[in-house]
C-alpha positions in Angstrom: 104.1 115.0 101.0 101.4 115.3 103.6 100.4 111.6 103.2 104.4 110.7 103.5 104.3 113.1 106.9 101.3 111.1 108.4 102.6 108.2 107.4 105.8 108.6 109.1 104.3 109.7 112.2 102.0 106.1 112.3 105.0 104.2 112.2 106.6 106.1 115.1 107.3 104.0 117.8 108.4 105.6 121.2 108.2 102.5 123.9 109.7 103.2 126.8 111.5 99.6 126.4 114.2 100.4 124.5 114.6 96.8 123.6 110.6 97.1 122.0 111.6 100.1 120.2 114.9 98.5 118.2 113.0 95.8 117.0 110.4 98.0 116.0 113.2 100.0 114.2 114.9 96.7 112.9 111.4 95.9 111.3 110.6 99.2 109.8 114.3 98.9 108.1 113.8 95.5 106.8 110.8 97.0 105.3 112.3 99.4 103.5 114.9 97.6 102.5 112.7 95.1 100.9 111.0 97.7 99.1 114.0 99.5 97.6 115.3 95.9 96.2 112.0 95.0 95.0 112.1 98.8 93.2 115.4 98.4 91.4 114.6 94.9 90.2 111.9 95.9 88.6 114.1 99.1 86.7 
């Protein structure tokens, strides 16, 4: 569990520019969606 929290903290991005924060969150969202899709295809 500690490793998951550490990974979440490292992925966190709080830049002053809202556009950069949005693009970062969008990228992370696509990565998570791709992982879910890949895992669901293997089941």
